[in-house]
DSSP file (Angstrom, degrees, kcal/mol; ACC not computed):
  #  RESIDUE AA STRUCTURE BP1 BP2  ACC     N-H-->O    O-->H-N    N-H-->O    O-->H-N    TCO  KAPPA ALPHA  PHI   PSI    X-CA   Y-CA   Z-CA
    1    1 A M              0   0    0      0, 0.0     2,-0.3     0, 0.0     0, 0.0   0.000 360.0 360.0 360.0 130.8   16.6   12.9   -4.5
    2    2 A R        -     0   0    0      2,-0.0     2,-0.5     1,-0.0     0, 0.0  -0.614 360.0-145.4 -81.6 135.0   14.5    9.6   -4.5
    3    3 A V        +     0   0    0     -2,-0.3    -1,-0.0     1,-0.1     0, 0.0  -0.888  18.8 178.1-100.9 128.5   15.1    7.2   -7.4
    4    4 A T        -     0   0    0     -2,-0.5    -1,-0.1     0, 0.0     5,-0.1   0.596  32.0-136.4-109.3 -13.4   11.9    5.3   -8.4
    5    5 A N     >  +     0   0    0      3,-0.1     4,-2.1     1,-0.1     5,-0.2   0.862  46.9 158.1  58.1  35.8   13.1    3.2  -11.4
    6    6 A A  H  >  +     0   0    0      1,-0.2     4,-3.0     2,-0.2     5,-0.3   0.892  60.6  55.8 -63.4 -44.1    9.7    4.3  -13.0
    7    7 A P  H  > S+     0   0    0      0, 0.0     4,-2.1     0, 0.0    -1,-0.2   0.915 112.6  42.5 -56.8 -43.7   10.8    3.7  -16.7
    8    8 A A  H  > S+     0   0    0      2,-0.2     4,-2.5     1,-0.2    -2,-0.2   0.908 114.9  49.1 -68.5 -42.1   11.7    0.1  -16.0
    9    9 A S  H  X S+     0   0    0     -4,-2.1     4,-2.6     1,-0.2     5,-0.2   0.929 112.4  48.4 -63.6 -43.3    8.7   -0.6  -13.8
   10   10 A R  H  X S+     0   0    0     -4,-3.0     4,-2.8     1,-0.2    -1,-0.2   0.910 112.2  49.6 -62.5 -43.1    6.3    0.9  -16.5
   11   11 A K  H  X S+     0   0    0     -4,-2.1     4,-2.4    -5,-0.3    -1,-0.2   0.916 111.6  48.5 -62.7 -43.2    8.0   -1.1  -19.2
   12   12 A R  H  X S+     0   0    0     -4,-2.5     4,-1.7     2,-0.2    -2,-0.2   0.923 114.4  45.4 -64.0 -45.1    7.6   -4.3  -17.2
   13   13 A R  H  X S+     0   0    0     -4,-2.6     4,-2.6     2,-0.2     5,-0.2   0.915 112.4  51.5 -64.9 -42.9    3.9   -3.6  -16.4
   14   14 A K  H  X S+     0   0    0     -4,-2.8     4,-2.3     1,-0.2    -2,-0.2   0.908 107.4  52.6 -62.4 -41.2    3.3   -2.7  -20.0
   15   15 A R  H  X S+     0   0    0     -4,-2.4     4,-1.9     2,-0.2    -1,-0.2   0.871 109.7  49.4 -62.5 -36.6    4.8   -5.9  -21.2
   16   16 A M  H  X S+     0   0    0     -4,-1.7     4,-1.3     2,-0.2    -2,-0.2   0.913 110.8  48.7 -68.3 -44.6    2.6   -7.9  -18.9
   17   17 A I  H  < S+     0   0    0     -4,-2.6    -2,-0.2     1,-0.2    -1,-0.2   0.874 111.2  51.0 -63.4 -36.3   -0.6   -6.1  -20.0
   18   18 A K  H >< S+     0   0    0     -4,-2.3     3,-1.5     1,-0.2    -1,-0.2   0.889 107.1  53.0 -67.4 -38.8    0.4   -6.7  -23.7
   19   19 A A  H 3< S+     0   0    0     -4,-1.9    -1,-0.2     1,-0.3    -2,-0.2   0.787 105.8  56.2 -63.9 -27.4    0.9  -10.4  -22.9
   20   20 A A  T >< S+     0   0    0     -4,-1.3     3,-2.0    -3,-0.1    -1,-0.3   0.259  76.5 135.8 -88.9  12.4   -2.7  -10.5  -21.5
   21   21 A K  T <   +     0   0    0     -3,-1.5     3,-0.1     1,-0.3    -3,-0.1  -0.395  68.1  27.3 -64.0 135.5   -4.2   -9.1  -24.7
   22   22 A G  T 3  S+     0   0    0      1,-0.4    -1,-0.3    -2,-0.1     6,-0.1   0.157  91.1 123.3  98.8 -18.3   -7.3  -11.1  -25.5
   23   23 A Y    <   -     0   0    0     -3,-2.0    -1,-0.4     4,-0.1     2,-0.3  -0.339  65.5-104.3 -70.7 159.8   -8.1  -12.0  -21.9
   24   24 A R    >   -     0   0    0     -3,-0.1     3,-1.5     3,-0.1     4,-0.2  -0.628  64.1 -29.8 -95.6 147.8  -11.5  -10.9  -20.6
   25   25 A M  G >  S-     0   0    0     -2,-0.3     3,-1.6     1,-0.2     4,-0.4  -0.180 125.0  -5.0  57.6-135.5  -12.4   -8.1  -18.3
   26   26 A R  G 3> S+     0   0    0      1,-0.3     4,-2.5     2,-0.2     3,-0.4   0.641 120.6  76.0 -70.8 -13.4   -9.9   -6.9  -15.7
   27   27 A R  G <4 S+     0   0    0     -3,-1.5    -1,-0.3     1,-0.2    -2,-0.2   0.745 103.4  38.8 -67.6 -22.7   -7.5   -9.7  -16.6
   28   28 A S  T <4 S+     0   0    0     -3,-1.6    -1,-0.2    -4,-0.2    -2,-0.2   0.516 124.2  37.4-102.5  -6.3   -6.6   -7.7  -19.7
   29   29 A K  T  4 S+     0   0    0     -4,-0.4     2,-0.4    -3,-0.4    -2,-0.2   0.763 102.7  63.4-115.3 -36.5   -6.6   -4.2  -18.2
   30   30 A L     X  -     0   0    0     -4,-2.5     4,-3.1     1,-0.1     5,-0.2  -0.798  69.0-139.9-105.5 137.4   -5.2   -4.3  -14.6
   31   31 A Y  H  > S+     0   0    0     -2,-0.4     4,-2.7     1,-0.2     5,-0.2   0.866  98.0  53.3 -62.1 -41.7   -1.7   -5.3  -13.9
   32   32 A R  H  > S+     0   0    0      1,-0.2     4,-1.7     2,-0.2    -1,-0.2   0.937 117.3  37.3 -58.6 -49.4   -2.3   -7.3  -10.8
   33   33 A Y  H  > S+     0   0    0     -7,-0.2     4,-2.3     2,-0.2    -2,-0.2   0.878 115.8  53.3 -74.0 -37.6   -4.9   -9.5  -12.5
   34   34 A A  H  X S+     0   0    0     -4,-3.1     4,-2.8    -8,-0.3     5,-0.2   0.894 107.1  53.1 -64.0 -38.2   -3.1   -9.6  -15.8
   35   35 A S  H  X S+     0   0    0     -4,-2.7     4,-2.3    -5,-0.2     5,-0.2   0.919 110.6  45.9 -62.5 -45.7    0.1  -10.8  -14.1
   36   36 A D  H  X S+     0   0    0     -4,-1.7     4,-2.2    -5,-0.2    -1,-0.2   0.920 114.5  48.4 -62.9 -42.4   -1.7  -13.7  -12.4
   37   37 A A  H  X S+     0   0    0     -4,-2.3     4,-2.3     2,-0.2    -2,-0.2   0.901 112.8  46.6 -67.9 -41.3   -3.5  -14.7  -15.6
   38   38 A V  H  X S+     0   0    0     -4,-2.8     4,-2.4     2,-0.2     5,-0.2   0.927 112.5  50.0 -68.4 -42.7   -0.4  -14.6  -17.7
   39   39 A D  H  X S+     0   0    0     -4,-2.3     4,-1.9    -5,-0.2    -2,-0.2   0.913 112.9  46.8 -61.0 -41.9    1.6  -16.6  -15.2
   40   40 A H  H  X S+     0   0    0     -4,-2.2     4,-2.0     1,-0.2    -1,-0.2   0.916 111.2  52.2 -65.0 -43.5   -1.1  -19.2  -15.0
   41   41 A G  H  X S+     0   0    0     -4,-2.3     4,-2.2     1,-0.2    -2,-0.2   0.869 107.8  51.5 -61.8 -39.1   -1.3  -19.3  -18.8
   42   42 A L  H  X S+     0   0    0     -4,-2.4     4,-2.4     2,-0.2    -1,-0.2   0.865 107.6  53.2 -68.2 -36.2    2.5  -19.9  -19.0
   43   43 A Q  H  X S+     0   0    0     -4,-1.9     4,-2.2    -5,-0.2    -2,-0.2   0.906 109.9  47.1 -63.3 -40.5    2.2  -22.8  -16.6
   44   44 A Y  H  X S+     0   0    0     -4,-2.0     4,-2.8     2,-0.2    -2,-0.2   0.895 111.4  51.8 -62.0 -41.7   -0.5  -24.4  -18.7
   45   45 A A  H  X S+     0   0    0     -4,-2.2     4,-1.5     2,-0.2    -2,-0.2   0.908 110.4  48.5 -64.6 -42.4    1.6  -23.9  -21.8
   46   46 A Y  H  X S+     0   0    0     -4,-2.4     4,-1.0     1,-0.2     3,-0.3   0.952 115.4  43.6 -61.0 -49.3    4.7  -25.5  -20.2
   47   47 A R  H >X S+     0   0    0     -4,-2.2     4,-2.0     1,-0.2     3,-0.6   0.917 114.0  50.0 -63.1 -44.0    2.7  -28.5  -19.0
   48   48 A D  H 3X S+     0   0    0     -4,-2.8     4,-2.1     1,-0.3    -1,-0.2   0.698  96.8  66.7 -76.2 -19.0    0.8  -28.9  -22.2
   49   49 A R  H 3X S+     0   0    0     -4,-1.5     4,-0.6    -3,-0.3    -1,-0.3   0.894 111.4  38.0 -64.9 -35.0    3.8  -28.8  -24.5
   50   50 A R  H <X S+     0   0    0     -4,-1.0     4,-1.1    -3,-0.6     3,-0.4   0.869 115.5  52.5 -79.6 -37.8    4.8  -32.1  -22.8
   51   51 A R  H  X S+     0   0    0     -4,-2.0     4,-2.6     1,-0.2     5,-0.2   0.809  98.3  64.9 -66.3 -30.4    1.2  -33.5  -22.6
   52   52 A K  H  X S+     0   0    0     -4,-2.1     4,-2.4     1,-0.2    -1,-0.2   0.886  99.6  53.8 -62.7 -39.1    0.6  -32.9  -26.3
   53   53 A K  H  X S+     0   0    0     -4,-0.6     4,-1.8    -3,-0.4    -1,-0.2   0.921 110.3  46.5 -62.5 -42.8    3.3  -35.5  -27.1
   54   54 A R  H  X S+     0   0    0     -4,-1.1     4,-2.2     1,-0.2    -2,-0.2   0.928 112.6  49.3 -63.6 -45.2    1.6  -38.1  -24.9
   55   55 A E  H  X S+     0   0    0     -4,-2.6     4,-2.1     1,-0.2    -2,-0.2   0.866 109.5  50.7 -67.4 -37.1   -1.9  -37.4  -26.4
   56   56 A F  H  X S+     0   0    0     -4,-2.4     4,-2.6     2,-0.2    -1,-0.2   0.905 109.2  51.5 -66.5 -39.7   -0.7  -37.6  -30.0
   57   57 A R  H  X S+     0   0    0     -4,-1.8     4,-2.3    -5,-0.2    -2,-0.2   0.910 109.5  50.6 -64.7 -39.6    1.0  -41.0  -29.2
   58   58 A Y  H  X S+     0   0    0     -4,-2.2     4,-2.2     2,-0.2    -1,-0.2   0.924 110.7  50.1 -57.9 -45.7   -2.3  -42.2  -27.7
   59   59 A L  H  X S+     0   0    0     -4,-2.1     4,-2.2     1,-0.2    -2,-0.2   0.912 110.2  48.3 -59.4 -45.7   -4.2  -41.0  -30.8
   60   60 A W  H  X S+     0   0    0     -4,-2.6     4,-2.6     1,-0.2     5,-0.2   0.911 110.2  52.6 -64.9 -41.3   -1.8  -42.8  -33.2
   61   61 A Q  H  X S+     0   0    0     -4,-2.3     4,-2.6     1,-0.2    -1,-0.2   0.912 109.8  49.0 -58.8 -43.8   -2.0  -46.1  -31.1
   62   62 A I  H  X S+     0   0    0     -4,-2.2     4,-2.2     2,-0.2    -1,-0.2   0.904 112.2  47.8 -66.3 -41.3   -5.8  -45.9  -31.3
   63   63 A R  H  X S+     0   0    0     -4,-2.2     4,-2.1     2,-0.2    -2,-0.2   0.914 113.7  46.5 -63.5 -46.0   -5.7  -45.4  -35.1
   64   64 A I  H  X S+     0   0    0     -4,-2.6     4,-2.8     2,-0.2     5,-0.2   0.907 111.7  52.6 -64.1 -43.0   -3.2  -48.2  -35.7
   65   65 A N  H  X S+     0   0    0     -4,-2.6     4,-2.6    -5,-0.2     5,-0.2   0.920 108.8  49.3 -60.3 -44.5   -5.2  -50.5  -33.4
   66   66 A A  H  X S+     0   0    0     -4,-2.2     4,-1.6     1,-0.2    -1,-0.2   0.921 115.7  42.3 -64.2 -42.8   -8.4  -49.9  -35.3
   67   67 A A  H  X S+     0   0    0     -4,-2.1     4,-1.0     1,-0.2    -1,-0.2   0.882 114.5  50.8 -74.3 -33.5   -6.8  -50.6  -38.7
   68   68 A A  H  <>S+     0   0    0     -4,-2.8     5,-2.7     1,-0.2     3,-0.3   0.902 109.3  50.4 -68.0 -39.8   -4.9  -53.6  -37.5
   69   69 A R  H ><5S+     0   0    0     -4,-2.6     3,-1.1     1,-0.2    -1,-0.2   0.863 106.2  55.5 -65.9 -34.8   -7.9  -55.2  -36.0
   70   70 A A  H 3<5S+     0   0    0     -4,-1.6    -1,-0.2     1,-0.2    -2,-0.2   0.796 109.0  49.7 -64.6 -26.9   -9.8  -54.7  -39.2
   71   71 A A  T 3<5S-     0   0    0     -4,-1.0    -1,-0.2    -3,-0.3    -2,-0.2   0.428 128.1-100.1 -91.5  -0.4   -6.9  -56.6  -40.8
   72   72 A G  T < 5S+     0   0    0     -3,-1.1     2,-0.3     1,-0.3    -3,-0.2   0.683  88.2 100.6  96.7  17.5   -7.2  -59.4  -38.2
   73   73 A L      < -     0   0    0     -5,-2.7    -1,-0.3    -8,-0.1    -2,-0.2  -0.969  66.2-123.1-132.5 148.9   -4.3  -58.5  -35.8
   74   74 A S     >  -     0   0    0     -2,-0.3     4,-2.5     1,-0.1     5,-0.2  -0.473  33.6-108.0 -82.4 166.2   -4.3  -56.8  -32.4
   75   75 A Y  H  > S+     0   0    0      1,-0.2     4,-2.7     2,-0.2     5,-0.2   0.943 117.8  47.8 -58.1 -49.7   -2.2  -53.7  -31.9
   76   76 A S  H  > S+     0   0    0      1,-0.2     4,-2.2     2,-0.2    -1,-0.2   0.891 113.0  46.8 -64.7 -40.2    0.4  -55.4  -29.8
   77   77 A R  H  > S+     0   0    0      2,-0.2     4,-2.5     1,-0.2    -1,-0.2   0.894 112.6  52.1 -67.3 -38.0    0.8  -58.4  -32.2
   78   78 A F  H  X S+     0   0    0     -4,-2.5     4,-2.3     1,-0.2    -2,-0.2   0.934 112.1  44.5 -61.8 -47.1    1.0  -56.0  -35.2
   79   79 A M  H  X S+     0   0    0     -4,-2.7     4,-2.2     1,-0.2    -1,-0.2   0.859 112.0  52.5 -71.0 -34.2    3.7  -53.9  -33.5
   80   80 A E  H  X S+     0   0    0     -4,-2.2     4,-2.4    -5,-0.2    -1,-0.2   0.917 110.1  49.3 -64.4 -42.6    5.6  -57.0  -32.5
   81   81 A G  H  X S+     0   0    0     -4,-2.5     4,-2.0     2,-0.2    -2,-0.2   0.909 110.3  49.5 -63.3 -41.8    5.5  -58.3  -36.0
   82   82 A L  H  <>S+     0   0    0     -4,-2.3     5,-2.6     1,-0.2    -1,-0.2   0.904 111.4  50.1 -64.6 -39.9    6.8  -54.9  -37.4
   83   83 A K  H ><5S+     0   0    0     -4,-2.2     3,-1.2     1,-0.2    -2,-0.2   0.913 110.4  49.3 -62.7 -42.1    9.6  -55.0  -34.8
   84   84 A A  H 3<5S+     0   0    0     -4,-2.4    -1,-0.2     1,-0.3    -2,-0.2   0.854 110.6  51.1 -66.0 -31.9   10.5  -58.6  -35.8
   85   85 A A  T 3<5S-     0   0    0     -4,-2.0    -1,-0.3    -5,-0.2    -2,-0.2   0.434 113.0-123.6 -82.9   1.1   10.5  -57.5  -39.4
   86   86 A R  T < 5 +     0   0    0     -3,-1.2     2,-0.5     1,-0.2    -3,-0.2   0.897  44.8 174.3  56.0  45.2   12.8  -54.6  -38.5
   87   87 A C      < -     0   0    0     -5,-2.6    -1,-0.2     1,-0.1    -2,-0.1  -0.717  21.1-158.1 -82.0 127.1   10.5  -52.0  -39.9
   88   88 A A        +     0   0    0     -2,-0.5     2,-0.2     2,-0.0    -1,-0.1   0.286  49.9 120.2 -95.7  13.2   11.8  -48.6  -39.0
   89   89 A L        -     0   0    0     -7,-0.1     2,-0.1     1,-0.1    -2,-0.1  -0.537  55.8-136.6 -76.1 141.2    8.6  -46.7  -39.3
   90   90 A N     >  -     0   0    0     -2,-0.2     4,-2.3     1,-0.1     5,-0.2  -0.415  28.0 -99.5 -92.7 175.3    7.4  -44.8  -36.2
   91   91 A R  H  > S+     0   0    0      1,-0.2     4,-2.8     2,-0.2     5,-0.2   0.828 119.2  58.5 -62.9 -34.3    3.8  -44.7  -34.9
   92   92 A K  H  > S+     0   0    0      1,-0.2     4,-2.0     2,-0.2    -1,-0.2   0.957 110.9  41.2 -61.0 -51.7    3.0  -41.3  -36.5
   93   93 A V  H  > S+     0   0    0      2,-0.2     4,-2.4     1,-0.2    -2,-0.2   0.879 114.6  51.2 -66.9 -39.1    3.8  -42.5  -40.0
   94   94 A I  H  X S+     0   0    0     -4,-2.3     4,-2.4     2,-0.2    -1,-0.2   0.918 110.5  49.7 -66.8 -40.6    2.0  -45.9  -39.5
   95   95 A A  H  X S+     0   0    0     -4,-2.8     4,-2.0     1,-0.2    -2,-0.2   0.896 109.8  51.6 -64.1 -38.4   -1.1  -44.1  -38.2
   96   96 A D  H  X S+     0   0    0     -4,-2.0     4,-2.6    -5,-0.2     5,-0.4   0.906 110.6  47.6 -61.2 -43.7   -1.0  -41.8  -41.2
   97   97 A L  H  X S+     0   0    0     -4,-2.4     4,-1.6     1,-0.2     8,-0.4   0.892 109.5  54.2 -65.9 -37.4   -0.8  -44.8  -43.6
   98   98 A A  H  < S+     0   0    0     -4,-2.4    -2,-0.2     1,-0.2    -1,-0.2   0.907 117.0  37.2 -59.6 -41.1   -3.6  -46.5  -41.7
   99   99 A A  H  < S+     0   0    0     -4,-2.0    -2,-0.2    -5,-0.1    -1,-0.2   0.847 131.9  23.3 -79.6 -35.9   -5.8  -43.4  -42.2
  100  100 A Q  H  < S+     0   0    0     -4,-2.6     2,-0.5     1,-0.2    -3,-0.2   0.828 123.0  37.8-104.8 -37.2   -4.8  -42.3  -45.7
  101  101 A D     X  +     0   0    0     -4,-1.6     4,-1.8    -5,-0.4    -1,-0.2  -0.811  51.5 176.1-128.1  90.7   -3.3  -45.3  -47.6
  102  102 A A  H  > S+     0   0    0     -2,-0.5     4,-2.3     1,-0.2    -1,-0.2   0.829  81.4  56.3 -66.4 -33.3   -5.0  -48.6  -47.0
  103  103 A A  H  > S+     0   0    0      2,-0.2     4,-1.9     1,-0.2    -1,-0.2   0.941 108.5  45.6 -64.1 -49.0   -2.9  -50.5  -49.6
  104  104 A A  H  > S+     0   0    0      1,-0.2     4,-1.7     2,-0.2    -1,-0.2   0.880 112.8  51.3 -62.5 -38.1    0.4  -49.5  -48.0
  105  105 A F  H  X S+     0   0    0     -4,-1.8     4,-2.2    -8,-0.4    -1,-0.2   0.897 106.4  54.4 -65.6 -39.9   -1.0  -50.4  -44.5
  106  106 A A  H  X S+     0   0    0     -4,-2.3     4,-2.2     1,-0.2    -2,-0.2   0.874 105.8  53.1 -62.2 -37.9   -2.1  -53.8  -45.9
  107  107 A E  H  X S+     0   0    0     -4,-1.9     4,-2.5     2,-0.2    -1,-0.2   0.900 108.6  50.3 -60.4 -41.7    1.6  -54.3  -47.0
  108  108 A L  H  X S+     0   0    0     -4,-1.7     4,-2.4     1,-0.2    -2,-0.2   0.911 109.3  51.0 -63.5 -41.2    2.7  -53.5  -43.4
  109  109 A V  H  X S+     0   0    0     -4,-2.2     4,-2.6     2,-0.2    -2,-0.2   0.901 110.4  48.6 -65.2 -39.7    0.2  -56.0  -42.1
  110  110 A Q  H  X S+     0   0    0     -4,-2.2     4,-2.4     2,-0.2    -1,-0.2   0.919 111.7  50.4 -64.0 -42.1    1.5  -58.7  -44.4
  111  111 A M  H  X S+     0   0    0     -4,-2.5     4,-2.0     2,-0.2    -2,-0.2   0.894 112.0  47.0 -57.8 -43.1    5.0  -57.9  -43.4
  112  112 A A  H  X S+     0   0    0     -4,-2.4     4,-2.3     2,-0.2    -2,-0.2   0.900 112.5  49.4 -70.0 -42.0    4.2  -58.2  -39.7
  113  113 A K  H  X S+     0   0    0     -4,-2.6     4,-1.9     2,-0.2    -2,-0.2   0.881 111.5  48.9 -64.8 -36.8    2.3  -61.5  -40.2
  114  114 A A  H  X S+     0   0    0     -4,-2.4     4,-1.9     2,-0.2    -2,-0.2   0.898 111.4  49.7 -70.4 -37.7    5.2  -63.0  -42.1
  115  115 A A  H  X S+     0   0    0     -4,-2.0     4,-1.3     1,-0.2    -2,-0.2   0.882 109.9  51.1 -64.8 -39.1    7.6  -61.9  -39.5
  116  116 A L  H  < S+     0   0    0     -4,-2.3    -1,-0.2     1,-0.2    -2,-0.2   0.878 109.9  50.0 -67.3 -36.5    5.4  -63.4  -36.7
  117  117 A Q  H  < S+     0   0    0     -4,-1.9    -1,-0.2     1,-0.2    -2,-0.2   0.883 113.6  45.3 -66.7 -39.2    5.3  -66.7  -38.6
  118  118 A A  H  < S+     0   0    0     -4,-1.9    -1,-0.2    -5,-0.1    -2,-0.2   0.663  90.3 101.7 -80.7 -16.3    9.0  -66.8  -39.0
  119  119 A K  S  < S-     0   0    0     -4,-1.3     3,-0.1    -5,-0.1     2,-0.1  -0.498  82.2-112.0 -71.3 134.6    9.7  -65.8  -35.4
  120  120 A P        -     0   0    0      0, 0.0     2,-0.2     0, 0.0    -1,-0.1  -0.362  37.0-101.5 -66.1 144.4   10.7  -68.8  -33.3
  121  121 A A        -     0   0    0      1,-0.1     2,-0.3    -2,-0.1    -3,-0.0  -0.460  38.4-117.3 -67.5 134.1    8.1  -69.7  -30.7
  122  122 A A        -     0   0    0     -2,-0.2     2,-0.4    -3,-0.1    -1,-0.1  -0.539  25.3-130.7 -73.6 133.8    9.2  -68.5  -27.3
  123  123 A T        -     0   0    0     -2,-0.3    -1,-0.1     1,-0.0     0, 0.0  -0.707  17.8-125.6 -89.8 139.4    9.7  -71.2  -24.8
  124  124 A L        -     0   0    0     -2,-0.4     2,-0.1     1,-0.1     3,-0.1  -0.601  27.2-111.8 -81.9 139.8    8.1  -70.9  -21.5
  125  125 A P        -     0   0    0      0, 0.0     2,-0.2     0, 0.0    -1,-0.1  -0.453  36.7-104.8 -70.8 144.3   10.3  -71.2  -18.4
  126  126 A K              0   0    0      1,-0.1     0, 0.0    -2,-0.1     0, 0.0  -0.465 360.0 360.0 -72.3 138.2    9.8  -74.3  -16.3
  127  127 A A              0   0    0     -2,-0.2    -1,-0.1    -3,-0.1    -3,-0.0   0.459 360.0 360.0 -84.7 360.0    7.9  -73.6  -13.1
């Protein structure tokens, strides 16, 4: 008697069709096309989970830069001042303060400016 493993195969195919729910046309109905579409979708999901982190960091940098420049500092000088002042806030929080709470961000700017003033001038190496 020939063994076909039909219940497991059917379960596997059904799972793939279910995962393709919401896809258009034959990608949601036929196993071959659904399988390709779901595999491709999972590849995008894997890639974009990592990409999302990069894109949010870029967004926060842009928001901080805009607010810092309005206060008279460039992004790099502002972050340098915060580092010198040993401010433990990350870019996500600083960007949120820049967008939501102008007074708190102004305090950060003052802290960064004060730390930059107190920081000793870097000596240039002799050529």
